[in-house]
N, C-alpha and C positions, 0 to 999 in steps of 0.2 A: 739652306736658305735660298740659294740661287734657283734650285729646282722648284721651290714653292713660288718664288716670284715669276718664274717662267710659266708655271701652270696658271697663275693668275692672269698673266698677260694673254695667254691663249684663250682663256675663258672670256676675257674682255673683248677681244677683237674677232672672235669666231662665233658662228651660230647666230642665234636670235637675240643675243644679249643687248647689242647696241640698238636694235629695233625696239625692243620692249622698254629700254631705258628712254628712248625718244618718246614712246607712248606716255611714260610717266612724266616726262618733262612737259608735254603738251597738256596733259590733264592737270598738272601742277600749276601751269600758267593760267588755265581756265578757272580753277577754283580760287586762285589768287586774285584774278582780275575781277571776278564777280563776288561782291560782298554777300555774305550768307553762308559761304563755304570757306573753310580755312584748312590749315595743315592737318588738323585732327579729323575733320569731316571728310576731307579729300582722301586721306589715307584710308579711312573707314570705307569709302566708296570703292576703292581699288581692292580692298582686302578680299571680298568674295571671289574676285577674278583669279586669285593665285591658286585656287583649288586645282590640283592636277598638273600645274605648270612645272617646268624644269626649275629647280631652285635658283640657279644662276640668273636665268631670265627674269624670274619673279622678283628677286632681290633688286635687279637692275631697274625694274619698273617702279618699285616702291621707293628706292633711293632717288631715282630721277624726279619723282614727285616731291619728296621731302626737301631736295636741294633747291628747288626753284619756287616753291610756294612763298617763302619770304620775299623773293624778288618780285613775283607777280603781285603781292599785296601792295607794293609801292604805288601802283597805278592809281587806285582809288584814294590812297592817303594823300598823294600829291595833287591829283587833278580835282578831287572833290572834297577833301577834308574828312573823308570817311575811312576809318581804318579797315583795310581789307582783312586784317587779322589782328590778334592781340599784340603780336610782336612788332607791328608797324604803327602803333599808337604814337610813339615818340617822334616818328618821322613827320607827322602832321604839323608839329609845332613850328617848323621852319620850311618844310616842303610846300605846304599849301599857300603860305604867304608869298613864296617865290613864284608859284603858278599864277597867283592873282595879279602879280605885277609883271607878268609876261615872260617869266623865266622858267616855265615848266620844263622845257627841253633841257636846260642846264641842270635843274634839280633831278630829273629822271636819269640823265646821263651820269651824273655824280652817284646817284643811287645804284644804278646797274653796275657801274665799274667797281665801286667800293664793295658791293655785294659779291661780285665775282672774286675779288681779292680776298675778302673775308672767308668765302667758301674754300678757296685754295689753301689759305693758311690753316683753316680747320682740318683739311685733309692731310696736310703735312704733319700737323701736331698729332693727329690720330695715327699716322704711319709710324712715327717715332715711338709713341707711347705704347703701341701694340708690342713692339720689340722688347722694351725694357720692363713691361708689366707682367710678362709670363711667369717669372719666379714669384712675383707677388701673388698672382692668382693661385698658384699651386700651394701657397702657404695658408690659404683661406679655408676655414671649416664652416660648418653650419652656423656656428655662433657668430662669426664675422659677417656672414651673409645676412643673418637676421638683423644684426646691428646696422647694416647698410640699408635694409628696408626701413628701419626706424629713422635713420638719418634722412632718407628721402621723404618719409611721411612728415617729419618735423619741419623740414624746410618748406615743403609745399604748403603745409598748413599755415605757416607763419607769413610767408612772403607772397601769398596769392592775392591779397587785398589789403585795404587799410584797416580792416577789423580783424585782429588776431583771433578773437573768439569765433567769429563766423567762419574764418578760414579753417580752423581746427575742426569745427562741427561739420563743415562740408566734407572734409577729409574723412571724418568718422562715418558720415552717411555713405560715402563710397566704400569704406571698409565693410559696412553692414551689407550693402548690396553685393559686394564681392563674396560674402559668406553664404549667400543664397545657394542652395543645392547640397550635394553630398559633402559631408565633413571629411577632410583629408585623413583623419585618424581612424574614423569608424564607419564612414560611408552613410551615415544617417542623413536623411533629407531635411535640412534646416530651412525655415522661412519659405517653404515651397507653397504655402497657402492651399495645400491639398490638391495641387495640380501636378500632372506628370511633366508638363512643359518645363517647370522650374527645377526639377530634380537635378538636371545637368548644369544648373546655374544660368544666369543671364548672359547671353552672348556679348562679347566685348564690342563687336561692330555696332550693335544696337545702342549700347550705352553711349558710345562716341557720337553717333548721329543724333540721338535724341537730346543729349545734354548740350550740344554745341550748335549743330546745324539748324534744327527746328527753331530754337529761340531767335537766332540771328535772322532767319528768313521772315519770321513773323514780325520782328521789330522793324525790318525794312518795309514790309507791307503796310505797317501802321502809318508810314509817312504819307501814303496815298498820293505819291507824285513820282516823278522820274528820280533816278538815283542821284543825278546831278541837276540842280535847278537851271543851270545855264552852261552850255558847252564852253570849255576853256581852250583857247588856242595854245599850241605847244610853243610857238615862238622859236627863236634861234638859240644857239648856245650848246649844241651837242659836244663840240670839241672843248668848249670852256669847262664843261662838267668833268671831262677826263683830265684836263689840266688842273682843275681844283683837287681832284683825287691824288694826282702825283705830287702836287705841291704840299699836300697834307698827308703824305704817306706815313710819316711817323705816327700821326693820330690814328690812321687806319690800322696800323700794326698794333698799337696799344689797345684799341677797342676790339680788334679781332682776338687778342689775348684774353680780354675780359669775357668775350663770348665763349671761347674755348673753356675757360675755367668754370664759368657759370653752367655751361652745357654739361661738363663732366660731373657736376653735383646733381645727384638724382632729384628729380622733381621740380627743377626750376624752369629752364628753357628760355626762349627768345624774349618773352615779355620782360622778365627781370633784367636780362642782359642788355636789352635796348635802352631801358630807363637808366641803368647804371652807367652805360656808355654815354648817354646824353648828359647825365649829371657830371661825369668825368670831364667832358669837353667844356662844359660851362664853368666848372670850378678851376680848370687849368688855363683857360683862355685869358689873355691880357685885356682884350677888348670884348666885353660882354654885351655891348649896347644893342647889337642886332639880333641876339638870340630871341626867338619867338616872333621875329619880324621878317625873317627870310635869310638867315645866315646859313651858307652852304655847309659849314661844319656841323650844324645841327641835323643835316641829312646824312653826312658821311659817317658820323659816329654810330648812330643806332643801326644803320643798314649794314655796315661792316660787322658789327657785333652779332646781329641776329642771324646772319648767314654763317658765321664762324661757329655759332652754337650747334649747327648740325653735326659738325665733326666732333665737338665735345659731347653732344648727346649720345653719340654712338659708343663712347667709352664705357659708361656703366651699363648700357644696353647689351653690348656684345660681350663684355668681360664678366659682368656679374648678373645679367638677366634682370636688371633693374632699369626701368625706362627713365631716361634723362628728361623727358618732357611728355606732353600729352600725345603728340604725333608719334614719338618713339614708343609710347605704350601700344599704339595700334601696330607699329612696325614689329614690336615684340610678339604681338598676336600673330602676325604674318609668319614670323620664324617658326612659331609653334605649328601653324597650319602646314608648313613645308617640312615638318619633321626635323627641324634644326634646333638643337638645344644650346642656347648661349652659355658662355662660361668656360670652364677649364677644357671640357671636351671639344668645344669649337676651336679654341686656340691650338690645342694639341693635334687634333685630327684634320681640321679643315682650315688651316691658316691661309691657304690659297684663296678660299672663299672670302675670308675677311679682307684680304688685300683687293680682291675684285670689288667688294663693296666700297672700300676707301677710294679707289681710283675712279669708280663710277660716280662717286660724289664730286670729285674734282672735275671730271668731264662734263657732268650735268650742270655744274655752276657756270662753266664757260659757255656751253650751248645755250643755257637759259638766258644769260645776259645778252648774248647776240640776238636771240629771238625777240627779247623784250624791245630792243632797239628797233627791229624790223616792224613789229606789230603796233608800235606806239600810236601812229596816226589813226589806225582803225579802232584801237581800244578807246581812244579819246572820244570817238563817236558812239561806240557801243555803250559806254557808261552813261550816256544821256537818255537811253531808252527807259520807258516807264517800267518799274520793277514788277508791276502786275503781269507783264508779259513774260518775265524771266522766272518768277517764283513757281508757277505750275511745273515747269520743267525741273527745277531744283527739287521740288517735293516728289515728283515722279521718280527721279534718280535715287532719292533717299529711301523711298518705300521699296524700290526694287533692290537696293543694296541690303536693306534690312531683311527682306524676305529670303535673301540668299543664306542667311545665318543657319536656319534649320528647316526652311521651306514649310513653316507651320503658321497657322493664323496667329499663334501667340507672338510671333515675331512682330507683326504689324500692331497688335494690341499693346505690346510692351513698348514699341516705338512711340506710339501716341501717348501712353501713360507717362513714360519718363520724359517725353517732350513737353508735356504740360508742367511737370516738375521743373524742368530746365528753364521754362519761360518765367516761372515765378521766382526761381533762384536769381535769374538775371534782373528781374524787375525790382526785387528787394535787396539787391547788392550782396547776395551770398555768392562768393567766388566759386566758379565751376571747375577750373582745372584741378583743385585739390580732390574733388569728388572722383574724377577719372583716375588720378594717380592712386588714390586710396583703393579704388575698385581693382585696379591691376595688381597692386602690391598685396592685397588681402590674402590671396591664396599662397603666395610665396612666403609672406611673413609667418603665417600659421604653420606651414610645412617646416620652415627652417627652425622655428621655435621648438616644435615637437622633436625634430631630429637632434637638435642640440641637447635637449633634456634626455632623450633616449640613449644617445651615444656617450655623453660626457657628464650626465647629471647636472648639478648646478655649478660644477667646477669650470664650465665654459665661461662663466662671468669673470674669471680671473685671468683669462688668456690676454696677452699683451695687445693683440689686434683688437679684441673686443673693448678693452679699456681705452685704447687710442681712439677708436671710432666713437665710443660713448662720450669721451671728453670733447671731441670735435662736434658731436651732436649738441651737447650742452652749450658750447660756445656759439653755435649757429642759432640756437634758441634765444640766447641772450642778445645776440646781434639783431635778430628779428624783432624782439620786443623793443630794443633800443632804437632801431632805425626803420622798422617795418611800415610806419605811417607814411613813408614817402611813396608807397605804392598808390596807384589810382584805381578806384573802383571801376569795374567794367560796367558799361552802360552809361557812363558819364556822371556828372555831378547833379544830383537831384535838387530841385527847388524845395520850398517849404512844404512839408508834408501836412496836408489838411485833414485827410481821413486816415486815422490810425487803424481802423478795424480790419482792412484787408491784410496788412502786415501782421497784425496780431493773430488773425485766423490762420494764416500760413504757418506762423511759428508754432501755433498750437497743433497744426497738422503734423509738423516735423516731430514735435514732442510725442504725439500719438504713435508715429512710426517707431521711434526709439523705445517707447513703452511696450509696443507689441514685440520688439526684438527681445526685451527682457522676458516677456511672457512665453514666447516661443522657445527661447533658449532653455528655460527651466524644464521643458518637456523631454530633453535629451540627456544622454550620458555625460559624465564629467568632461571627458576629452572633447566631445562634440560641442558642449555648451560654453566652455571657458572663454574662447575667443570672442564670439558674438555677444556673450553676456557682459564681459568687461567693457567692450565698446559701447554697448547700449546704455549701461548704467552711467558711464562717464558722459556720454553725449546727452542723455536726458537731463543730467544736472546742468550741463552747459546751456542747453536750450531753455531751461527754466531761468537761467541767468539772463539770457537774451530777452525773455519776456519781461523780466524785472526792469531791464534797461528801457524797453519800449514803453512800459507804463510810466516810467520817469521821464520819457522823451529825452533821453540822454544823447544829445547830438555829439558830445565829445567822444563817445565810444563808437560813433558811426553806426549805431543800431538802427537809427531812423533813416530810412532810405527808400524812395519810391520813384521810379522813373516815370510813372504816370501821374505824379502829384500835380504837375502843371503842364498838361499836354498842349501841343501846338494846335492852332485852329484846324479843324478837319481831320485830326488824328483819331483813329478808332482805337478801342481798347484791345488788350490782348485777348480777352474773352471772345470778341467778335470773330477773330481769325481762328481761335481754337475751336469754335463751333463749326467752322468750315472743315477742319480736320476731322472732327467727330462725325460730321455729315458724310464725308468721304468714306469713313469706316462703316457707317451705318448702311449706306447705299451699296458698298462693296459686299457687305455681309448678306445683302438681299439678292443682288444680281450677279455677283462675282467681281473680282478685283479689276479685271481689264475693262469690263463694261462700266463698272463704277468709276474708274479713273477717267474714262472717256466722257461720262456724264459730268464729272467734276470739272474737267477742262472746259467743256462747252458752257456750263452754267457760270463758272467763275469768270471766264473771259467775257461773257455777255453782261454779267452784273457788275463786276468790279472793274474790268478794263473797258467795258462798253465797246468791245471790238466789233468791227463789221462782220457780217455773216461769212464772207469769203475768207477773211483772215482767221476767224474762229474755226472754220472747217479745216483750213490748212494746218493750223497749229494742233488741233485735236487729232487730225489724221496722222500727223507726224509722231505724236506721242504714242498712239496705238501701234503704229508701224515699228517704233523703237521697241516696245514691249514684245511684239510678235517676233522681231529679230532676236531679241535676247532669249526668248523662250525657245527658239529653234537652236541657237548656238549652244545654249547651256542645257538643252533637253529638260526644260523646266516647265512644270504645269503650275500656273498661278492659281491661287485658291478660288474655288467656285462658291457660289452663293446658295442661300437656302432654296431659292426657286429651282436652281439646277438640281440640287439634291432631291427636291420634291418630285421633279420630273423623272429622275433616275431611280426612284423607288420601285420595288418589284410589284408594279401594278399588274393585274391580270392581262391587260392589253399590251404590256411591254414585251 
């Protein structure tokens, strides 16, 4: 053991590890500070850069980002009342009122310090658990691993939103998308729509970007204003926030434990942990009069919990290959890209690498908290900029990251297509995290199920581990049904829905997707069709049930939900900005991606931001320079357009 610890320490302090970890920390703070990108999208942006990197350095970069995104999310939650990410929603309830009464510095300080402690506690828990979990891992077979995927799917489907049915159906949609491509058992190309691009399946990085980043950016653009309506002074109280944290250290410790436990359960993550922690502090407090009005304990509880989640998230991710959250789903994809197989082989053969990851998590939390304190005055200014100036850069980064997946036009088309789906999922209150978890777990669930049948027949169902996990799964389902309505729908609480036809049309479109899944599955052999066919049949029945609720206008079941039901004055529709994305793709298909993006920047800044000519030119030029630099560094040729292909045709004069 000492030689393993020594090797981990050497990896930690030598070479490029610390440098790349700092890169991850800076990127994590950036995506946390700017709404529209979160842990999932930020991790997805970094994922293409790990190609060809040293595994230790690449993991340091990814862990650095994962550790500090929940800390960076705090800025917008406290200063503007806008959640920087899903896990920072609960922080708004008391953090924003504190900022409005001039205690922003106190709230930020309490948040950063409790986040750091929560992250350190999570790293300690992970360090201890790694040691005691090794014999447990060795006892697991394909049957137990399959049941763990079922456990993860059941939890994420139930607890992702206030509608149990929508959560499960969103998870089913992710499972179906994860079934696209070659079947594990027979290599038959399922749901490929007759294209070669989909034979290898949909890249994980594109699903993460399209389902999470694109909808959030478009939603912020719809506000047609600055991110913050008025700049808020930070005020005094930096030391008071630290004293508040130390005074309530017992609360921080308890909520960190909540975060570790929730993180270790596959498929949950920071959102559930932060709300459970907030509920815990309200229920156990003697004086509850100030909660929701600016009680510092309402900041300490969720912030310590959502940072401790990162340590807990790594438990199922590293030990079982099952992502503990959406960002860990992307991290799991990074492990695959680096040729690292999580599970028994990782613990047995590369335990030093596991400890390097754990200690990187601890160091990144400390560094991230310190940097947040240093940059707070500048962030308070940056968040008052009009989002129309920020959004084009976010879109450029997303398109670049998506094209890294396979360097095919299909990457960009899939990004836009699934981005449209993500926008309407958000608009109508269909939770999106279950979709990503279902997508990631689809392949593993199908493989483990086939392996269990092949090696053990149906006797695997009687194994003690399988029975124990199955019982725990049933208990979690019951708890989700019993208490799941405490969750809050993403997108906020909708007003009275006046027009029902948009939601009905979208639900019919989802039903058509599942119906096509049934049709396509029947074309393949028994082993290839079983998994997608079962999912499609169950999901189609559930979607028809949602349609029935919509026709009844059943508000009790949360089926009626539309964030555009009562738009604020001056707010444009989702379709307005989706047309801009479609226009970007159309122009890029004609003249090439780089020229198309330059034209998009220039026209968008002129029309939407009404930017002066000089500012427009500088911003457009910087975007083109960024793409040129990336093309040079990664030896990457961006897709050309039809005009270029027309010119390059073998004409007699060429």
